[in-house]
Backbone as CSV, one residue per row, in Angstrom:
resi,resn,N_x,N_y,N_z,CA_x,CA_y,CA_z,C_x,C_y,C_z
1,MET,0.809,-1.202,0.000,0.000,0.000,0.000,0.849,1.261,0.000
2,PHE,2.088,1.166,0.519,2.940,2.359,0.484,3.138,2.835,-0.947
3,ALA,3.274,1.900,-1.884,3.454,2.292,-3.280,2.242,3.065,-3.782
4,ASP,1.057,2.725,-3.285,-0.141,3.465,-3.674,-0.145,4.871,-3.085
5,MET,0.611,5.093,-2.014,0.653,6.419,-1.403,1.466,7.388,-2.242
6,ASP,2.659,6.963,-2.671,3.498,7.909,-3.413,4.206,7.302,-4.612
7,GLY,3.930,6.045,-4.905,4.478,5.432,-6.104,5.918,4.965,-5.998
8,THR,6.554,5.102,-4.845,7.948,4.697,-4.717,8.039,3.246,-4.254
9,SER,9.136,2.615,-4.575,9.393,1.252,-4.136,9.775,1.268,-2.662
10,THR,9.194,0.360,-1.910,9.439,0.350,-0.471,9.781,-1.043,0.045
11,GLU,10.338,-1.875,-0.807,10.691,-3.228,-0.384,11.549,-3.221,0.882
12,HIS,12.454,-2.260,0.988,13.348,-2.204,2.146,12.596,-1.924,3.446
13,LEU,11.367,-1.434,3.356,10.588,-1.143,4.558,9.733,-2.318,5.018
14,ARG,9.613,-3.330,4.197,8.693,-4.433,4.495,8.972,-5.081,5.853
15,GLU,10.211,-5.447,6.126,10.546,-6.122,7.379,10.332,-5.206,8.581
16,ALA,10.779,-3.966,8.478,10.611,-3.021,9.582,9.131,-2.742,9.842
17,THR,8.356,-2.630,8.783,6.923,-2.374,8.935,6.227,-3.567,9.576
18,ALA,6.583,-4.768,9.173,5.977,-5.966,9.755,6.239,-6.031,11.253
19,ALA,7.454,-5.709,11.674,7.775,-5.707,13.104,6.978,-4.632,13.840
20,TRP,6.856,-3.458,13.234,6.100,-2.376,13.864,4.632,-2.763,14.007
21,VAL,4.038,-3.327,12.950,2.629,-3.716,12.990,2.400,-4.767,14.067
22,GLU,3.292,-5.731,14.174,3.155,-6.767,15.200,3.135,-6.149,16.595
23,ALA,4.037,-5.213,16.858,4.069,-4.542,18.161,2.825,-3.683,18.373
24,ALA,2.387,-2.986,17.337,1.205,-2.124,17.456,-0.046,-2.945,17.748
25,LEU,-0.177,-4.091,17.102,-1.345,-4.933,17.331,-1.411,-5.445,18.766
26,ALA,-0.270,-5.571,19.413,-0.223,-6.040,20.793,-0.437,-4.912,21.803
27,SER,-0.505,-3.688,21.344,-0.582,-2.519,22.220,-2.006,-1.978,22.295
28,ALA,-2.441,-1.635,23.503,-3.741,-0.976,23.673,-3.686,0.479,23.236
29,GLU,-2.499,0.985,22.959,-2.312,2.382,22.573,-2.427,2.599,21.066
30,HIS,-2.555,1.529,20.317,-2.647,1.603,18.854,-3.903,0.882,18.371
31,ARG,-4.379,1.305,17.230,-5.490,0.613,16.571,-5.210,0.624,15.075
32,ILE,-5.376,-0.515,14.445,-5.236,-0.645,12.995,-6.548,-1.208,12.470
33,VAL,-7.132,-0.516,11.505,-8.402,-0.936,10.918,-8.167,-1.209,9.437
34,VAL,-8.697,-2.324,8.952,-8.584,-2.647,7.530,-9.960,-2.977,6.973
35,VAL,-10.105,-2.786,5.676,-11.283,-3.248,4.943,-10.784,-4.275,3.942
36,GLU,-11.410,-5.442,3.969,-11.077,-6.501,3.026,-12.218,-6.696,2.036
37,VAL,-11.873,-6.942,0.804,-12.834,-7.301,-0.231,-12.325,-8.584,-0.878
38,ASP,-13.113,-9.619,-0.812,-12.729,-10.920,-1.375,-11.371,-11.385,-0.861
39,GLY,-11.110,-11.153,0.429,-9.872,-11.607,1.047,-8.668,-10.717,0.843
40,ASP,-8.808,-9.635,0.097,-7.701,-8.705,-0.132,-7.926,-7.426,0.661
41,VAL,-6.890,-6.957,1.349,-6.977,-5.674,2.048,-6.972,-4.571,0.998
42,VAL,-8.019,-3.749,0.995,-8.119,-2.664,0.017,-7.966,-1.292,0.659
43,SER,-8.114,-1.212,1.979,-7.990,0.073,2.659,-7.561,-0.169,4.094
44,CYS,-6.823,0.794,4.641,-6.448,0.706,6.045,-6.266,2.109,6.607
45,ALA,-6.320,2.185,7.918,-6.013,3.418,8.634,-5.525,3.014,10.014
46,MET,-4.644,3.819,10.569,-4.046,3.512,11.860,-4.164,4.717,12.778
47,ALA,-4.144,4.434,14.084,-4.161,5.512,15.072,-3.335,5.086,16.274
48,ARG,-2.822,6.069,16.956,-2.115,5.813,18.212,-2.532,6.889,19.197
49,LEU,-2.511,6.553,20.463,-2.768,7.540,21.496,-1.468,8.255,21.803
50,GLU,-1.559,9.559,21.928,-0.393,10.381,22.253,-0.694,11.118,23.550
51,HIS,0.216,10.988,24.504,0.022,11.590,25.821,0.958,12.778,25.979
52,GLY,0.380,13.924,26.262,1.160,15.141,26.459,0.603,15.925,27.635
53,ALA,1.052,17.132,27.757,0.559,17.994,28.825,-0.876,18.418,28.514
54,PRO,-1.721,18.517,29.528,-3.074,19.020,29.302,-3.042,20.417,28.680
55,ALA,-4.028,20.691,27.845,-4.141,21.981,27.163,-5.624,22.298,26.997
56,PRO,-5.966,23.548,26.715,-7.386,23.880,26.547,-8.099,23.012,25.508
57,SER,-7.427,22.679,24.421,-8.058,21.853,23.389,-7.946,20.360,23.672
58,CYS,-7.249,20.015,24.757,-7.030,18.601,25.090,-6.830,18.490,26.604
59,PRO,-7.900,18.650,27.397,-7.767,18.724,28.853,-7.096,17.521,29.510
60,SER,-7.266,16.330,28.962,-6.626,15.156,29.560,-5.174,15.013,29.124
61,GLY,-4.812,15.721,28.073,-3.476,15.576,27.508,-3.353,14.415,26.538
62,THR,-4.440,13.686,26.312,-4.398,12.533,25.415,-5.149,12.839,24.125
63,SER,-4.457,12.655,23.020,-5.078,12.809,21.704,-4.861,11.521,20.914
64,ALA,-5.701,11.317,19.935,-5.538,10.198,19.009,-4.933,10.758,17.734
65,VAL,-3.822,10.191,17.320,-3.164,10.615,16.088,-3.481,9.573,15.020
66,ILE,-4.151,10.006,13.980,-4.542,9.118,12.883,-3.517,9.256,11.763
67,PHE,-3.105,8.123,11.206,-2.076,8.149,10.164,-2.240,6.948,9.243
68,THR,-1.514,6.966,8.157,-1.506,5.893,7.164,-2.931,5.518,6.750
69,VAL,-3.676,6.509,6.312,-4.999,6.266,5.733,-4.767,6.032,4.241
70,VAL,-4.954,4.793,3.808,-4.612,4.418,2.435,-5.699,3.517,1.858
71,THR,-6.061,3.793,0.621,-6.936,2.898,-0.133,-6.248,2.598,-1.459
72,ARG,-6.231,1.329,-1.817,-5.603,0.951,-3.085,-6.326,1.640,-4.233
73,ARG,-5.570,1.976,-5.248,-6.116,2.773,-6.360,-7.402,2.184,-6.948
74,HIS,-7.406,0.889,-7.178,-8.571,0.271,-7.828,-9.819,0.264,-6.944
75,ALA,-9.665,0.555,-5.650,-10.797,0.486,-4.723,-11.238,1.858,-4.210
76,ARG,-10.669,2.907,-4.733,-11.003,4.247,-4.247,-12.409,4.664,-4.660
77,GLY,-12.973,5.575,-3.864,-14.289,6.123,-4.172,-15.452,5.235,-3.760
78,ARG,-15.199,4.246,-2.928,-16.251,3.308,-2.512,-16.565,3.397,-1.022
79,GLY,-15.966,4.377,-0.334,-16.271,4.572,1.080,-15.439,3.750,2.042
80,TYR,-14.421,3.055,1.545,-13.624,2.200,2.420,-12.802,3.003,3.430
81,ALA,-12.178,4.077,2.996,-11.399,4.905,3.926,-12.321,5.520,4.978
82,ARG,-13.498,5.943,4.576,-14.471,6.493,5.529,-14.801,5.461,6.607
83,ARG,-15.028,4.216,6.194,-15.318,3.160,7.170,-14.177,2.990,8.162
84,CYS,-12.952,2.995,7.641,-11.786,2.871,8.524,-11.733,4.029,9.512
85,LEU,-11.913,5.238,9.008,-11.843,6.422,9.864,-12.956,6.435,10.901
86,GLU,-14.152,6.073,10.516,-15.257,6.033,11.479,-14.962,5.047,12.599
87,ALA,-14.382,3.902,12.271,-14.025,2.920,13.297,-12.946,3.465,14.223
88,LEU,-11.950,4.152,13.665,-10.901,4.738,14.508,-11.461,5.828,15.412
89,LEU,-12.333,6.665,14.885,-12.915,7.734,15.699,-13.774,7.162,16.823
90,GLU,-14.485,6.083,16.551,-15.267,5.425,17.601,-14.345,4.873,18.686
91,TRP,-13.252,4.227,18.279,-12.276,3.697,19.235,-11.683,4.819,20.074
92,ALA,-11.350,5.932,19.444,-10.682,7.040,20.129,-11.611,7.812,21.057
93,ALA,-12.898,7.793,20.798,-13.842,8.633,21.546,-13.787,8.403,23.053
94,ASP,-13.561,7.187,23.498,-13.500,6.885,24.931,-12.094,6.983,25.505
95,ARG,-11.124,7.338,24.673,-9.733,7.293,25.105,-9.010,8.628,25.008
96,ALA,-9.545,9.557,24.241,-8.819,10.802,23.956,-9.804,11.967,23.860
97,ASP,-9.252,13.171,23.952,-10.069,14.384,23.848,-10.254,14.854,22.418
98,ARG,-9.321,14.514,21.557,-9.415,14.980,20.173,-8.642,14.013,19.283
99,ALA,-8.879,14.144,17.977,-8.139,13.365,16.981,-7.411,14.333,16.071
100,ASP,-6.168,14.026,15.785,-5.329,14.835,14.906,-4.876,13.980,13.731
101,LEU,-4.665,14.633,12.583,-4.082,13.945,11.435,-3.453,14.963,10.506
102,GLN,-2.613,14.482,9.625,-2.027,15.291,8.555,-2.803,14.956,7.291
103,ALA,-3.413,15.945,6.677,-4.276,15.701,5.522,-3.533,15.906,4.212
104,SER,-3.663,14.933,3.327,-3.196,15.122,1.952,-4.271,15.900,1.200
105,ASP,-3.916,16.438,0.056,-4.912,17.125,-0.767,-6.049,16.171,-1.144
106,GLN,-5.705,14.915,-1.435,-6.720,13.942,-1.845,-7.676,13.594,-0.711
107,GLY,-7.191,13.607,0.532,-8.028,13.198,1.655,-8.726,14.322,2.390
108,ALA,-8.371,15.569,2.104,-8.875,16.699,2.892,-10.398,16.773,2.924
109,SER,-11.062,16.551,1.806,-12.526,16.667,1.805,-13.172,15.547,2.624
110,LEU,-12.604,14.356,2.585,-13.111,13.267,3.418,-12.973,13.629,4.887
111,TYR,-11.799,14.101,5.278,-11.577,14.454,6.679,-12.512,15.573,7.118
112,ALA,-12.698,16.574,6.280,-13.611,17.678,6.612,-15.033,17.155,6.802
113,SER,-15.450,16.198,5.978,-16.804,15.650,6.098,-16.996,14.876,7.397
114,LEU,-15.903,14.482,8.026,-15.955,13.775,9.307,-15.720,14.716,10.489
115,GLY,-15.667,16.028,10.227,-15.557,17.010,11.300,-14.172,17.554,11.555
116,PHE,-13.180,17.142,10.788,-11.833,17.681,10.954,-11.769,19.080,10.351
117,ALA,-10.977,19.935,10.976,-10.781,21.302,10.494,-9.298,21.625,10.582
118,PRO,-8.838,22.598,9.803,-7.421,22.972,9.888,-7.040,23.358,11.320
119,ALA,-5.858,22.938,11.740,-5.350,23.279,13.071,-4.756,24.680,13.040
120,ALA,-4.591,25.236,14.211,-4.082,26.607,14.312,-2.615,26.712,13.921
121,TYR,-1.887,25.605,14.016,-0.450,25.662,13.765,-0.074,24.773,12.598
122,ARG,0.892,25.211,11.838,1.406,24.468,10.693,2.363,23.379,11.176
123,SER,2.254,22.230,10.597,3.178,21.145,10.896,4.479,21.375,10.137
124,MET,5.588,21.144,10.809,6.904,21.267,10.173,7.720,20.040,10.541
125,ARG,8.753,19.762,9.782,9.552,18.557,10.010,11.019,18.854,9.770
126,ARG,11.862,18.198,10.551,13.306,18.292,10.373,13.908,16.918,10.601
127,PRO,14.649,16.382,9.646,15.341,15.113,9.873,16.378,15.273,10.986
128,LEU,16.578,14.216,11.750,17.577,14.222,12.816,18.735,13.327,12.411
129,ASP,19.921,13.839,12.527,21.116,13.044,12.249,21.401,12.203,13.478
130,GLY,21.672,10.933,13.253,21.950,10.141,14.433,22.248,8.744,14.188
């Protein structure tokens, strides 16, 4: 599915991803939702609980971070990603004060239809040497 995200080859990530998924599935802090059609996974979405300092928008300090929302190209436009997201939001509702995600241009309208709105701050990234 990574290739469906950006078209790049990711064979080198397969082993590391498998180990991460195995650990995430064993954790109460993570949730992975998939949609299968005829035995093939066509869509998935993941979430993790993030614990930080309490804030006005997150009084408990716990938020659900949603990531890796992917639907295979041939299965897009059928509501599969929406189903995954609805399941994650239901899971998160009893565990966190809010849900956060990084929206791609392709996914922004779906996220908005589920109640997501632009955050007050821009996300930025810096690689760490190490």
